[in-house]
C-alpha positions in Angstrom: 127.8 -40.7 -103.2 126.1 -39.5 -106.2 122.7 -41.2 -105.2 123.1 -39.5 -101.7 123.5 -36.0 -103.5 120.2 -36.4 -105.8 118.4 -37.2 -102.5 119.4 -33.9 -101.0 118.6 -32.2 -104.0 115.0 -33.6 -104.4 114.7 -32.6 -100.6 115.6 -29.2 -101.2 112.9 -26.8 -100.6 112.3 -23.5 -102.8 112.4 -21.6 -99.1 115.5 -22.9 -98.0 117.5 -19.8 -99.3 115.1 -17.4 -97.9 114.7 -19.2 -94.6 118.5 -19.5 -94.1 118.9 -15.8 -94.9 116.0 -14.7 -92.3 117.9 -16.9 -89.7 121.0 -15.2 -90.3 119.6 -12.0 -90.2 119.8 -11.0 -93.6 116.3 -9.6 -93.9 116.5 -7.8 -96.9 117.7 -10.9 -98.9 114.9 -12.9 -97.5 112.4 -10.5 -98.3 113.5 -10.2 -101.9 113.7 -13.9 -102.3 110.1 -14.5 -100.7 108.5 -11.7 -102.7 109.7 -13.1 -105.9 108.3 -16.8 -104.9 105.0 -15.5 -104.1 104.1 -12.3 -106.3 103.5 -14.0 -108.5 103.2 -17.2 -106.9 105.9 -20.0 -108.0 105.3 -22.2 -105.0 103.7 -25.6 -105.8 101.3 -26.9 -103.2 99.4 -25.2 -100.1 102.2 -26.1 -97.6 104.8 -24.3 -99.5 102.4 -21.5 -100.3 101.5 -21.2 -96.6 105.0 -21.4 -95.4 106.2 -18.5 -97.7 103.6 -16.1 -96.4 104.5 -16.7 -92.8 108.1 -16.6 -93.5 107.4 -13.3 -95.2 105.3 -11.9 -92.3 108.1 -12.8 -89.9 110.6 -10.8 -92.2 108.1 -8.0 -92.5 107.7 -8.3 -88.8 111.4 -8.1 -88.0 111.7 -4.9 -90.1 109.0 -3.3 -88.1 106.3 -3.1 -91.0 103.7 -4.6 -88.8 100.8 -3.7 -91.5 102.3 -5.9 -94.2 103.1 -8.7 -91.9 99.4 -8.8 -90.5 98.5 -9.2 -94.1 100.9 -12.2 -94.9 99.9 -13.8 -91.8 96.2 -13.7 -92.9 97.2 -14.9 -96.3 99.1 -17.7 -94.9 96.2 -18.9 -92.5 93.7 -18.5 -95.6 95.9 -21.0 -97.8 96.2 -23.6 -94.7 93.8 -23.3 -91.7 96.2 -25.9 -89.8 99.2 -24.2 -90.5 101.7 -24.5 -87.8 104.1 -21.8 -86.4 107.5 -23.2 -85.7 109.1 -22.1 -82.1 112.3 -23.2 -83.2 112.5 -20.8 -86.1 110.4 -17.9 -85.0 111.0 -15.6 -82.0 108.6 -15.6 -79.1 107.5 -11.8 -80.1 106.4 -13.1 -83.2 104.7 -16.0 -82.2 102.3 -13.7 -80.1 102.0 -11.5 -82.9 100.8 -14.4 -85.3 98.2 -15.4 -82.4 96.9 -11.8 -82.3 96.6 -11.4 -86.1 94.9 -14.7 -86.6 92.3 -13.9 -83.7 91.5 -10.3 -85.1 91.1 -11.2 -88.6 89.3 -14.2 -88.5 86.5 -13.0 -90.9 89.3 -11.7 -93.4 90.9 -15.4 -93.5 87.5 -17.0 -93.9 86.7 -14.3 -97.0 90.1 -15.2 -98.6 89.6 -18.9 -98.1 86.3 -18.9 -99.7 87.7 -16.7 -102.6 90.3 -19.6 -103.2 87.7 -22.4 -102.9 86.5 -22.0 -106.8 89.9 -21.9 -107.8 91.1 -25.0 -105.8 87.9 -27.1 -106.3 86.3 -27.0 -109.6 82.5 -26.9 -109.5 80.6 -30.3 -110.2 79.2 -30.4 -113.8 75.3 -30.3 -113.9 73.6 -33.4 -114.3 70.8 -32.2 -116.2 71.5 -29.3 -119.0 69.7 -26.0 -117.7 66.8 -24.6 -119.8 67.6 -21.6 -121.4 65.8 -18.4 -120.6 64.8 -17.9 -124.1 63.6 -21.3 -124.8 60.0 -21.5 -125.8 57.7 -23.8 -124.0 54.8 -25.3 -126.3 51.6 -23.9 -125.6 48.8 -26.1 -124.1 46.2 -27.7 -126.5 42.8 -26.4 -126.7 41.6 -29.8 -126.4 41.7 -29.0 -122.5 38.5 -26.7 -122.9 36.6 -29.8 -123.6 37.0 -30.8 -119.8 33.8 -29.7 -117.5 33.9 -27.2 -114.5 36.4 -25.0 -116.1 39.4 -27.1 -116.3 40.6 -25.7 -119.4 40.3 -22.2 -118.5 42.5 -22.7 -115.3 44.9 -24.8 -117.3 45.3 -22.0 -119.9 45.8 -19.6 -117.2 42.3 -18.1 -117.3 41.4 -18.3 -113.6 38.5 -15.7 -113.5 36.6 -17.5 -116.4 37.6 -20.9 -115.1 36.1 -20.0 -111.7 32.7 -18.8 -113.4 32.5 -22.0 -115.4 33.3 -24.1 -112.2 30.6 -22.4 -110.3 28.0 -22.3 -112.8 28.3 -25.8 -113.9 28.7 -27.4 -110.5 25.7 -25.8 -109.2 23.4 -26.9 -112.1 25.1 -30.6 -111.8 24.6 -30.5 -108.0 20.9 -29.3 -108.5 20.1 -32.0 -111.0 21.7 -34.6 -109.2 19.8 -33.7 -106.1 16.5 -33.5 -107.6 16.9 -36.7 -109.6 17.8 -38.6 -106.5 15.1 -37.1 -104.6 12.6 -37.8 -107.2 13.6 -41.6 -107.7 13.5 -42.1 -104.1 9.8 -41.1 -104.0 8.8 -43.7 -106.4 6.9 -46.9 -105.3 7.6 -50.5 -106.0 5.7 -50.1 -109.3 7.6 -47.0 -110.6 4.9 -44.6 -109.9 4.3 -41.9 -107.5 1.5 -41.8 -104.8 -1.2 -39.0 -105.2 0.3 -37.2 -102.1 4.2 -37.1 -103.7 2.9 -36.3 -107.1 3.1 -32.4 -106.8 6.6 -32.8 -105.0 7.6 -35.1 -107.6 7.1 -32.9 -110.6 8.6 -30.0 -108.8 11.7 -32.1 -108.5 11.5 -33.3 -112.0 11.3 -29.4 -113.2 14.5 -28.5 -110.8 16.3 -31.6 -112.3 15.7 -30.4 -115.9 16.5 -26.9 -114.8 20.0 -27.8 -113.4 20.7 -30.0 -116.1 20.0 -27.2 -118.7 22.1 -25.0 -116.8 25.1 -27.2 -116.6 24.8 -28.2 -120.4 24.6 -24.5 -121.3 27.4 -23.4 -119.1 29.5 -26.4 -120.4 28.7 -25.7 -124.3 29.8 -21.7 -123.8 32.8 -22.8 -121.9 33.7 -25.0 -124.9 32.8 -22.1 -127.5 34.6 -19.7 -125.3 37.9 -21.9 -125.4 38.0 -23.2 -128.6 36.7 -20.2 -130.8 36.4 -17.0 -128.8 39.5 -16.9 -127.0 42.6 -15.6 -128.6 45.6 -18.1 -129.4 47.7 -18.0 -126.2 51.5 -17.0 -126.8 54.2 -19.6 -126.3 55.4 -19.7 -122.6 59.1 -18.9 -122.0 61.1 -21.2 -119.8 62.1 -20.3 -116.5 
């Protein structure tokens, strides 16, 4: 017999008193008990919380406080989207009221549900520690200025000077390469130029030297500019 009473006690719900008061028409008592259980919240679990809000909404509705009743319906479905409304407990006019309120306040229900989500589901821990905004990223090495075609200037964020170096060195290298290739192709099997090609070959050799000098001079200036003339770049802040 003692075990049976224990099972009954365990199965009892904290809403049983308020539910019984509502069914017997003692609305003031039901309202007082429900408000004390919900504000502040003393019910454990979403099912009890949602059922408490719905029962309080029915109590407000029976007392003709429709604005408060609508608010409690919204809060009930914000807690449990699949909350069922018992037709054996609630009268038909309240069932229709719940249907209208749920339809009219769908956006509000979604907002309240979104506000509850961080509290119910803790955010996942980051896999990688975020970089502080105040953290400093080391500056790039000046050794990048030894690379041709303005690569070092682009790496250091000096795109204008990098473009000048790339164009100047690129043109000089292209002219030197084309002139040398054409000059070599004009040589005979004995490694000499024919009398008719001698003038053209001399011109190509000159343009080869000019292109090579242009490339060399631009490269040397790029290294000097980056390694000596340019100021030390400040340390970059992290993102």
